[in-house]
N, C-alpha and C positions, 0 to 999 in steps of 0.2 A: 597834823591830821593823823589819826591812828590808822594802821593797816587794818583791812578787813580781816575777820577771822579766817584762818586758813585751815581747811579740813585736815585733821590728823596732826596739827601742830602740838596739841597737848601730849599726845602719845610720843611724838618724836622728842620733845623736850624731856619727858619722863624716862626715855630710854638712853639719853645721851650721857656719855662718860665725862663730858666737859661741864656738866651741870652738877652742882652740889645739892643733892636731894636731902630733905629733912634738915635744913641748915641749922635749926635751933640746937641740934645735937652737937654741933661743932662750936658752940659759943665758948669763947675762951681758949679754943684749941686750933685756931686757924693756921698758926705757924706749923703746928704738928701735922695738919692736913697737907700742907705744902711740903713738909719734910725738911724745913730749914728755919732759921731764925730771922729771916728778912722782914722788913717792915711791910705791913698790909695797907694797900691803897684800894679804895673802892670808888666806882662810878655809879651814882644813883640815877636811874633812867638812862641806860646806856644806848637805847635805840638799837641800831643794826650792828653796833660794836666796833666800828672803825677806829674810834679814838682809843679805846682801852686795849685793843689788839696791837696797835702801833706802840702804845706806851709800854706794853709788856715786852714787845720785841726790842725796843730801845733800852729798856732798863731791867735787865735780868737780876739786878740787885734788889728788886722789890717784888712782892707778891701782889697780884691784881685780882680783884673780884668785880665783875660786871653785874649790876642788879637791874632787872627789868620786870615789870609787872605783867606784861602781856605775852602769852605763849606765841602768838603769831609774829610778834616783833623779835622775841628771843630766837625763834626758829631761823629768822634771817641771819642773825649773828652766828648761829651754829653752822649754817650753810657756808657763810664766809670763812669760818674757822676750818671747815673741811677742805676748802679750796687752798689753804695754805700748805706749801710744801713742807715747811718746818713749823709745827704747832708749838707755841710757847708753853713750857711746863709750869710757868709762873702765873697762869691765868685760869680762873674758873668763873662760871656764871651761876647766878641764882635767880630763880623766878619767885618774886615775893613782892609784897606791898611794903613800900619804904616806911610806912608808919610803924612797922614792927622791927625796925633796925635794932633797938635795944634788946630784943629777944634773941637776936642772931649774933650780936657782937658784944663782948664783955667790955666793961669800962676800961678805957685806955688801950683797946686792942687795935684801933685804926689810926694810922698816921696821917692819912690824907683822904679827903672826900672831894670828888669831882662832880660838878653839876653842869651839864652842857645843854644849852638850848631847851631848858625845861618848859613844860606846859605853862603858859602864863596865867591860866585860869582868870580871865579878865574881869569877871563879875566880882564886885566887892564881897558878896556873901560867900564866895569861894576862896577868899584870901588865905585862909589857913591851910588850903590844899597846896599852895605854892611851895616848892621845895626850898625856898629861901625865907619862908615865913618864920616868925618867932617860935611857932609850934615845932617846926622841923629843926630849927636851930637848937632847941632844947633836946631833941632826940640826938642830934649830932654831938651835943655836949656830953651825953651819956656814954658815948663810945670812943670819942677822940682821945688820943694820947695828950699829955700835958702840953707838948709843943705842936700839936696837931693843927692842920690847916683845912679850910674849905676854899676851893677854887671854883668860881662860877663864871660861865660865859653865856652871853645871849646877844641877840640883835634887837631885842625888844626894850626900848628905852624906858617905858613906863615900868616894866617889871624890874629893870635894873635899878631905877631910882627907888622903887619900893624896897628892893633888897638892901640897898645902902641904908635906908631908914630903919628897916627891921633889925639889921645888924647892930646899929647904934642903940635902938630901944631895948634890945635883948642883952646889952652889955658886952657885945663883941667889939673887937678892934679891927677896923679895916686897914690892913697892912699896905695894900696897894690897890689902886683902881684906875681904870681908864675908860673913856667913852669911845676910844678909837684904837683898839688893840693893834691892828695891823700897821699903825704908824707910831707905835710905842716900842722903841728899840729894846728897852730893858725887858718889858713884859712879853715881847715876842720871842725872846731867847728860849729855844727849846719847845716852842709852841707846836702842838699836834692838832691839826684841824679835824673837825668832825665833818660828816656829810653836810649837815646844815650850815656849818661855818663856811665851807667851800661854796655852797650854793648862794647863800645870802651875800657874802663878800663879793662874789662875781657879779651880783646885781647892783653893787655899789653901796650896800647897807653897811654902816660902821658896826664893828663888833665890840661889845663892852665886856670888860673883865674885872672881877673883884677877887681879892684874896683876903680872907678874914680868919681871925683867931680869937680865942676867948681871952 
């Protein structure tokens, strides 16, 4: 469920130094933006930002970019960022539509793409809007490095099964998958929970995870 529009959210996002504005201008230059040569990891549909903030804090050897389409949701992430005593220098946010990823990132510029508890778009006619659809996998293919990976987590079994099928149909290789992440010792190693993951797992819902490469 999306947050309701928050008055002033667009202006707050536009004024934030933590947001990369006009991101198309940085296409092919993201390492220069961060001022280092570290790998670039992105989360598409980051929500309130808990996952990517924790990843950035744990892994200073990587650069992280959180992508969110809605100003009101991104504002929540910015508020969380302001609450941090030490703000990670290896993290930026972008407000954008994920369909334009190839316009913002150059071919081979991204090492890892994280998709966490994405909107399932349950109606068949909306399948191409799912972030694990073959249409989005084609977009990821345009920006991922040769050894790049897509990591996807959800509690929605139908969406997960769809994602496994789409990866195969699109010619991707599923390197690892589980229908019960929290009882998979190997895939749980280094796992960072999102807000939704904590909520759904506390309700007893199994969490599914897939790691895919081309």
